[in-house]
Structures are given as C-alpha cells and as structure tokens.
N, C-alpha and C positions, 0 to 999 in steps of 0.2 A: 648146100641146098639141101632143103627139107623134100624127102621122098613124095611123090604124088599121093601115094597111098596114105601117108601120115598126114599130108595136108587135108586131104578128103574127111579124115576120121576127125580132126580137130575141127574141122568146117562144120559137121553135123553136129558135133558135142554143143558147140557155141550156139547154134541155131536151137538145139533142143533146149538149152538152159534158157534162150531168150523166150520162145515160146512159154515155157514153165512159168516164167518170171511175170509174163503179161497176163497169162490166164489168173495167177493167183492174185496180181493187182486188181485186175478188173472184178474178180470175184468178190475181194474186200470192200471195194468201192460200192459194188451192187449191194452188198449184205448192209453196209453203212446207209446208204440211200434208202433202203426198205425199211430200217430202222427208224430212220427221221421221218419217213412217210407215215409209220405207225404213232409215232409221238405226236406229230403234227394233227393226226386223224382223232387222236385221244383227248388232245386239248379241246376245250370248251370253245366254242366258234364265238366271235365278237359280232354283236348286234346293236343296233340303235334303240332308242326307247321307242316304246309301242304308244299309240295315242291314248289309251287309257292311262297308261302311267304318266303321261304328260298331264292330262286331266286332273288325276289324283294329286300331282306335285303343286300344280295351279291353286286347286282346291285348298290345299294345306296352307299355301301362302296366303291366300285372300282370307282365311281364317285367322291367322295370326296377325295380319293387319287389322282386321275388325276387332280384336282385342286389344291391340296396341294404341290404335287413333284416340279412342276415349282417355285412356292413360295419358297421353301425351297432350291432348286437349285439357284435361285436368291440370297437368304439371305447369302448362303456360297459363292458365287462369289463375292457379295458386302463385305464380311469379308475378304477374300483374297486381294482385290483392298485396303482396308484400311491398312491392314498389309504390303503390297507392300510400301504404302505412308510412314508408319513408319519406314518401312527399309531404304527408300531414305533418310528421314530426319537423321538417324544415320549415313549416309555415309556423309551427309552434315555437320553434327558435326564432323566428323573426318576430312573432308576437313577443317574446321575451326582451329580445333587443329593443323594440319599439317601446315597450313599457318602461325600460330602464331609463328611456331619453325623455319619457312623458309622465313622470312622477307616479310610474305605476299603473297607468292606464292603457288599456288594451284599445286598438283602432276603433273608431267610432264607425257605426253603420248609420245609414238614412233610408234613401229611397232605391229607385231602380237607376242603375248608372252603368254606361258603356265606356270602353275604352278604346282609343283615347278620347278624353274629356270632348264632349259636343260632337262626337262623330254620329249621333244619332238623333232623330226627333224624339226617342224614348229615353233619351238620356236627362235624367233630373238635374236640378241646379246642384252644384258642389261636386265633390269627388267621392267614389267608394273606398271601402276600407283596403281594398287591395292597391289603390293609388296611394293611399295614405302611407302605406309600407315600402314605398318605390325606393327608398334608401336602402332598405335590407333586402328586399327581394323585387326583382322586376315584376311590373304586371302582364308582361309578355312571357313569363317564365312556364315552361311546361310543367312547373311543378303544380299550377293551379288545375290542370286537366288529367283527371283520372285515367289512366291507360285502359280501364276496362270499358269507357263509355264510348259509343260507335262514332261520336262526331266532337270537334272541337269545341268545349264549353268550360266555363267556371264551374266548377263541380262541387265546391266546398262552401258550406255557409257558417257564419259565426253565431254563436248562440246570442240571442237577443230578447227572447220573451220576457224574461224576469226583469231585464233592465229597462224595457219598453214599458211594461206595465207599471214600474217605479219612476216614469217620467224622466229616464236617462236614454242615452245612446252609446254606453259603453259601460265597462265594468272595469274593476281593478282587482289585481290578483289577490289583494287582501279581502275581497268580498268573499272569496270562497272559502267555506267552512267544510263542506263535505268533499274534503281531498280524495283524490283519485276517482271519484265518482262524478263530479260536476262536469258536463260536456261544454267543452271549449270551441270545438268544431267538429263538424261531421259531413258526412257525403250527403248530397242533395237527392233524395230519392221520393220526393213528391212530385207526381206527373204535371202538376200545375205550374212548376218552375221550367218546363222545357215546352219548346213550340213541337208541332206534329213534325215527323213522325215519332217524335222520342216523348212527347208528352201532350197536354191540352192547353197551353199558354197561346194567348193570341198575339203575345209579343215575341217577334220571332229573333230578337237580339239575346245576347250573353250578358247578363247582369254580372258585374264584377263586384257587387256589393251584396253578396247573398246573405241574408239573415233569415231568421224563423218568427220575427215579430208579426203578430196578427195571424201568421198561417204557418203551419208546421212544415219544416224542410224535411226532417227526418221521419218517413213513414216506412212501415214494413209491410210485407205482402197482405199479412191480416187486417191491416188498416188503410189499405188502398195504394200502398206503394210498390216498390221493387226492391230486390237486392242488387247492389252494385256488382257484386262478386258472387261467385258460386258458393263461397264459403262465409258470406255474409256482407253487411255494411260495415265499413270502417267507422269509428270515432275516435277522436282525440280528446283525451281528458286534462284537467289542470295541471297534472303533473307531467304530462307529454308523453304518457304512454298511450298507445293505439290497440284497440282491441276490435275485433269484428263480431256483429251480432246478426243472428237471423230473425231474431224478434225482440220486443221490448222486455227487459228484464229489469223490474222495479227494485230489485235489491242491488243493481250494479250500474244503474243509470238514473241521473237526476238533472232536471233543467231548472232546478233552483239551488242557488250556491248554499243555503242553509238547512234545506229538508230534502228528504228523498221524494221528490213529485215528479210526475208526468207532466209533458207539455200541455196537456188538458188540464191537469189539476193546478198548475200554474196559473192558467187563464181563470180557470172558476175562482181561485182563492183570490186573485186581485191583488192590489198593492200591499205591500208589507205595512202591518200596524206598527206605529212607534212604540218602543219600548217605554212604559210608563215609570218614571221614578218615584217610588213611594215617598210622601211628603211626611213629615214629622206630625203625629196626631191624626194624619189621614188614614 
C-alpha cells in the first residue's frame, strides 16, 4: 500500500495541475471571445435602405420607363406599318390571280357596297371589287383591315380616277406604262370615307368597294387628310412593291398610267385624247 504521505503529495500535485489546466483553458477562451468581439465591433453594421435612397431608386426607374415607353410605342407602330404593307402585297397577288383569269383585267369598281351583299340600305346594286375577288381572297379576311386603324373598316382603295374619266370601271395591267410609279392600291386617308368619330361621312357602313373616282381617297396632312402610320401612308404600286409616304411626291407617285400626274391633274386633264394616225398627204 501507498503510504499516506505519498498519497497526499500525489493528490495535491494532481489538484494543482487541474487548477492550472482550467485557468489556462479559461484564459484562452476568454482571449478568443474578446478577439471575436473586436472583429464584430469593427465590421460595418448591416442596415436597410433609407427613405431617401428608396425615393432616388424609384425616380431612376420612372425615368428609364419614360425613355423606354416611346421607343416601344414606335416599335409597335413600325410593326403595324410592316404588317399593313404585307397585307397590301397579298391583295396585289390576288389582283394578279384575278387578272390572269379575266384576260388581264383587274376587278371592277362601282358604287358603295357592303358585305354581305344586300345587308344594308346603303348597299348599291351589284358587288364590290373585294367581293369579286372572293375566289382568291375572302371578303372577311383581316387582310383588308389596316392594323393601325382604330376600328374595323375596309381601309384600302383601288385606283379608279383615270379609268372612270375614260369611261371605264377597271384597268388592265397592260395599260400601265409608268412602271413602279403607278398607284394600284392605297390606304384610305380621306376623312370623307369614314363616319364619325373617324371621319366626316354620313354613311355609317364600311364600303367594300373603295375607289377614288370623283373624290380622292389618298390625302396627306397638307391636303386635309391624315397619315395611317407614324412612318407614313402605304401605297402599292403596279410592280407590287409597297412604300410609305408622308406627303405627295410627284417624282414617285402617279395616278395616271401613262404620265406622272397627281389625282387633281388627272381630273383636270380629263379623258385621254385618242392618238391620231397621220394620213398620207395630210
């Protein structure tokens, strides 16, 4: 057995070592805690946005939206103008198909017609040129409605002034000598062709036989009309290309198949004079 004195000595030594270990451990933990507190104290504190900062951000967003909205509106309008041009080309292709089946003649125009035939007291006898082409393009096709116009109307007219003055109700492709400049089809921008609130006509119906005989259908703002699109009013030419115009251009537009004439000049000039064949000795 271990003597009592030895046991007491070993016990005191073990207690001393335990106390020393505990003190050093606690001291180390304390130092580490103090160091972490210092680190946390030195880090920038997180906080929310102030009212002023929120107002500034909202103002910037509103400013960006004010810049973007007109751009988006213009893009939409340009897309509608392009869609309208494509629709006019489809009508031009229908003209070609119709003429091939009718000895080169385009569909004939007449008075004021509504679709379906006889559906209104405003419907004149006969059918309109839109109905004449029903085998190639349905009269109810949205192709006849310009996407930029705020209501559903037949928005395209067939050129008729020269033919009407010369006692005809149609033209043939072979009549056209002013290639790529003669107007075959155009957008109706004369207020007199639409009822209120879109125009000044007393007729509330939509004419499916739009033409410009005796009264112009294509008018620009300086002529008392309006522009159908932001980029201008679309016109389909005899070669089936479409261009938009913001005003009448006498070098690019003609209502006469043989001469560069405006609508008014065609009316003033009257019927074409027959070409006289010189006689022998005359």
